[in-house]
N, C-alpha and C positions, 0 to 999 in steps of 0.2 A: 390554520392549525399550527400549534406551537410546541416547543420543547424547552427545557431549561438548560441554558448554556452559559459559557463564560465569554462575555463581550470584550474583545480586544480593542485597543486604541485605534487600530487601523480599520475597524468596522467589522472584521470577520469574527466568527464565533467558534469557540472550541467546545468540545464535549468532555474534555479532560483538561487538567490544569497542571501539567508536568513542568518540572525544571529539568531540562535536558543537559546531560553531561556528554559533550560531543568531542570525540577525538578528531584531530586534524589529519591524523595518519594512523597506520596500524600500530606504530610504536607508542601511541598514547592511549590505546584501547584499554589495556589492563589497569592503568591508573584511573581512567574514567570509571571502570567497573568498581574499583575500591571506593572512590568518592561517592558514587551513587548509593553504595551499600551503607554509607554513614549518614545519609540525609533522607529523612522521610519526605516523600513527594518528589524525589529525584529519580530519573530513569537514565540509563545509558545505552549506547549501542556499541557493538564490536565491529570495527571498521578494518577491512583487510587490505587496504591500499593507501594511496596518498604519496607514494614515492616510487622512483625508478619506472616512470611511466612516460609514454608518448603524449603529445599535447592533447590529442582528442580524448584519451582516457582521463587525463588530469581534469580536463574541462567537464567531463561527465561526473567525476567524483565531486568536484566543487559544486556542480549543479545540484547533486543529491544532498550534500551536506548543508548547503544553503537552504534548500527546500525543506529539509528536516527542521531547521531552526525556525523557518517561517510558518511551519504548519500551525494552524490555529489552536491545536491541542497543547501547544508549548507556551508556557508563561515567560520563561527566561532561559538563557543558555550559558553554560560554562564550557569553554573550549580548552582542551589540553593537547598541545603539540609536543614534539620532541625538540625541534630547533633546527634540524637540517632537512626537514621534509620539503617536498616540491613547492607547496604553498604554505608559508609560515602561519602560525596561529593568529598573529596580529592581522595579517592580510585577510584571512578568512573572517575574522571578527569585523573588520572594516567593511567587507562585502555585505555582511548581515546587517550591520548598523546603517548602511546606506539604504536598506530596504524596509527597515522596521525600527520602531523605538522601544522594542522589548529590551529589558536589561540583558546585557551581554558582557561576560568577562572572559579573559583568556590568559593562559599560562604556558610557558615552555619548560620542559623538564631540564634541558641543558642549562638554560638561563637561571632557573631557580636553584640549581645545585643538587638535582637528583629527585628521586621518586617521593621520599617522605616530605621534603620541603614543598614540593609541588602539590601533593595531596593535601597538606595542611592548609595552604592558601585556597585551593579549589574548594575544599569542604567549607571553609568560612564563607566564601562567595556564594556557594550553593545554599548554605543554611540561611543566609540573609534573603536570598530570592525565594526560598520555600516559605519563609515567614511572611514575606510580602504576599506571595501567592495565596496563602491561607486566609488572607483577609478579603479576597475576592469572592463574591457570592454568585451563584447561578441566578440568571434572570430570564424571564420569558423571551423567547426568540422565535421568529417565524420560520417555518419549515423550509422556506426558500433559501435559508442560509446553509443548508446541508449539502455536502458533496459526498456521496457514497461510492467507494470503489468496489468493483465486482471482479472476483477472481475464482478460478477453479484449479484443483490439483488432486492428484491421485484419483483421476476420473475412472469410472467404469460404465457399464451399460445403463445403470440407473441414473447417471448424471444427466444424460441427454433426454431422458424421458420423465424425470421427476424433479430433482433438485434444481437443475438449470432452468427449466420452464417456470418453476415456482419463483425463483429469483428474478426471472424476466417479468413475471407478474408484479413482483415487488418494485422493480425498476419503473414499470409503467405507472404504478400507484404513486410513487414518489415524484416522478416527472409531472404527472397530472396535478399534483398538489403544489407544484412550483419549485421543488427541489431539483438537484442535479445528480446524475449517476455517471460513472466512468467505467468503461470496459476496456481491457487491454489484451495482451497476448497475440500480437499480429500473426505470428507463425501459425496460430491455431484458428485463423480465419481462412487459410489457404485451402482451396477446394470448395469453400463456401462463400468466398469473398463477393461473388456476384449476387448472392442472396442478401448479404449484409449491406452491400453498396446500394441496393434499392431503397434502403432506409435513409440515404443521404438527403438532407433537407434541400440541397441545391445540386445541380450537375457537377459543380466543382468539388463538393464533398464526396459525391459518388465516385468521382475520378480519383480523389485522394485515397479512398479506401482501397481501390484497385491498385494504385501506385505503391502504397506502402508494402503491400504483399509482394508485388513484383520486385521491389528493391531489396526486400529481405532475402528472397531466393537468390537474387543476383549477388548479393553480398556474400552469402555462403558459397555460391558457385565460384566466386573469385578466389576463395581459399581452397578450392577443390573439394568442397563438402556439399552434401545433400541433406536438406532438412528432414527428409523421410528416414534417414538413418537413426534419428533420435526421437521421431514422432510417428506414430504413438510410442510411448515409453513401454518397456517390458511389463510394467504394472498395468498400464492401460490395456495391453493385449490380453493379459491374464484375466482382466475384468470384462472382456468381451468386445473391445474396440479393435477393429481389424485394419483400418486405414486412416490416414490423416484427414481425408475428406469426411469420413464418418465422424471422426472426433471433432472436426471443425463445425459441422452442422449442429452437433450437440452443444459445442462451446458457445456459439453465437446466440443460442436460445436464451442464455442468461442475461443478455443485454436488453431484452424486451422487444417492443415493436414500435416505439415512438421514433420520430425523425431524429437522425443524428445531426446535431447542430454544429459540431466542431470536431476536427481531428488535430490533436496536439502531439508535439514531440515528447520523447521520453523525459519524465521528471519535470515537465513544464506545467505551469499553472494555467488552467482554462480561462478564457476571457468571456465565455458565454454560459448561460444556464440551460439545462435540459439534458438530453442524452449525448454523451461525449465519448470519443474513442481516443485512447493514448497508444501510440506506436511503441510497443515494448517487446521484449523477448517472451518466449513461451514458458520459461522457467518461472514457476509461481512465486518463489521468494523474491526474485528479481523484479517481477511485475508489481508485487505489493510494495517493494521498496520505492519504485518509481512513482506509484500512485500516491504514496504517503508524501514523497517529496513534492508532488503536484498539488498537495493541499487537501486530500481526502481526510475527513475526520473519522471515518470508520470504514472497515472492509467487510463485505459479506463474501464468504469463501465456501464454494460448493466442493464436495468430495464424495466419491463413491467408495473408495478403499480406505479412506480415513487419513488424517494428518494432524499432528499436534501443533503446527506452526502458529506463531503469534508475532506481534510487533510491539516494541516498547512504546511507541508514540501514539498509535491508534489501536482501538479494540478490533479484534478479528473474530467475526461471528461465523462459526463453523456449521454448515448445513449439509445433511446427507439424505439421500433418498433410498439408501440401502439399509433395511431394517437390521440385518446381521451386523453391519458395521456400527450402527448406533448402539446395539447391544454389547458388542465387543469393546467399543471405544467410547462408552458413554462419558468417561472422564474427560474426553476431548471434544465431543460433539455438543453443540449448543441446541440445535433444532433438528428434529426428525420429521421429514416429509414423505416417509415411505408409504403413507396412506394413499398417495397418488398411484403407486404401483399395485397395492392390494385392493384398490377400489373403495376405500373407506372415506376418502376426501378428494376434492377436486383441485386442479391447479389454482383456480381462483381462491379457494378457501385456504390453501397453503400459502399463497401470496399474501393474503390478509394476515395470516398467522405470523409470517415473517415481518410484515409491516409493523405489527404490534411489538414484536421482539426488538426490531431495529430501534423504535422510538424509546423503548425501555432502556436499551443500551445507551442511547444518546442522552437520556436523563440520568445516567449514572450506574446502571446495572453493569456489573463486571462480567465479561466473557470468561470462559474457562481458561483460555490461553493467558488472559490478563491475570487471573488468580494465581497461575503458576509463575508469572513473571517472565514468560517466554518472549524472546525477541530474536528474530531471524532477519539478517540483512544480506543482500547480494547486489553489488553494483555491476551492471552490464558493461562489458568492455568491447572496444572495437578492434583492439590490437593486443599482441602479447606484451608482457613486461620487457623492459630494456635494461 
């Protein structure tokens, strides 16, 4: 089974062909936004950190920024730094260049003499990359080249009985066809981690799944916090979810039933193909950010109450099993699987519907969040700013 993608020189395949305007720190974000607005084919992210951080937070920020640049949906990268950030733009550029031969350029606002001079140089660099990217054509690629991220947010009672099982069916279909899928949100495994761990392909993976849940709770306890204070969220409770255990059992349904072949750290690139788990926060935007940094080319996002969230680098396909939500937020929702609830279609039929939609998006169909140009980024931190 094939799709049409952009073959990169490192062998990976993108389903989009972006020039990424990447800030090295928060102070470069607005200049990046202006540059991207001037070049067709360019996208930018708004980054809220990169300075005044402890070492572990800086390492995570660098991991995410580097992962964004390496994502196969990105053709080339233009970095803008301020000049006094923790990791200067040149150093970030060198990190990226050591891992890929994509075109990369970088500029520092203080060095160039201010915003306008920086923007002028960055626009020229981005324009040249966009022109080169436009000459690259889509080519037939095997479905095994795909890595789909799985996310949920704004969940309600229909999530666990409709949209999550439908996406679980989609995950199984993709894995059976040779592709890979990635589920995250470790905190939303808690209470159901023993069920999820049974899918571990080896005893070691089984134990890893249990361990990441244990470590998450211990991390919060060390700061005098309890994960159940924020999970389920007020919106989850209003939508009919009463406990974290209940939410977790619904959450893990969207990962399907196939053996979990690998558990990876936050924002890390998988080394195996199949069903994968990434150890991330439960905050949906943060989880998507980490999975994009890990190389996912697209995200399938289930929601019961509805959400407009999107990502500049990868398409986010919004799926709901709540008919009222689809009707109220049709401008944001991509797929309605509420037929599972009213009995007009089965989970298997909805999974096949999602499979077809996913391949269409991989072949170039824009999601609704993409059409709006939405991009939400949140980098998980282990410690307060300093």
